[in-house]
N, C-alpha and C positions, 0 to 999 in steps of 0.2 A: 164654715163648718161649725156646728154646735157640738160641744164635748161635755158629757156628764162626768163629774168627778166627785169622789169622796176625799175630803181633806183630813189628814192625820197630823194635827199640830203637835209640837214638842216631841217629835219623833227622833229617837236615836238612830233610826234606820235611814233617815233622809239625808240629803234631798234625793228622791227617787220616785219614779212613776212605774206603776204596775198595772197591767190590764187584766180585768176580771173576765170570767167566761161570758157574762152578759154584755160585754162591750164597754162597760163603765171603767173609768180609770180610778186608781187609788193613788193619791199624791201624798207622799211623806215629806213633811217639811220640819225643820228644826225650830222655826219661829213660833212663839206662843200666839194663841188666839186672842190677842189684846190689841185694840186700836188698829185693826186691819193689817197687822204685821203678817199673819199667816196667809191672808189673801194676796198680799204683795209677793210673798215668797212663792206661793202657788203659781202666780202668773209668771214669775221668773223661771220656775222649774218647767212649766208647760211650754214656754217659749223656747227653752233650750231643747226640750224633747221633740218639738215639731220643727226646729231649725228656723225659727222666725224671730224677729225682734220683739221686745216686750210690748211695744206699742201695738202690735198686731193681735195681742191676746186681751180680750175684754171680759170682765166678769158680768154676766147677763142677769143671773138670779142666784139667790142663796147667800146674800152678803153676810148674814149672821148664822147661817146653817153650816153643817159639815158637808152637806150634799149641795153641790154647786153646779151651775151651768156656765160654761165659757164659750165665747165665740172666737174662733181662731181664723183670721183672714190671711190669705196667702200673699 
């Protein structure tokens, strides 16, 4: 399953996942957007949200963007 998500790094609100009306997810993470730390944190949060291991969540596109696409395999 492909998931579109907007990442909010350095968030005081996180770690948290919220669903928007259009179906995209907003992922709040405390990690900064430096050296891929926010990407790793987003993978961990999404894995917990979907109840799968971290190895089942892969960042497909948007490595340097706040708008990302992840593939979550069951």
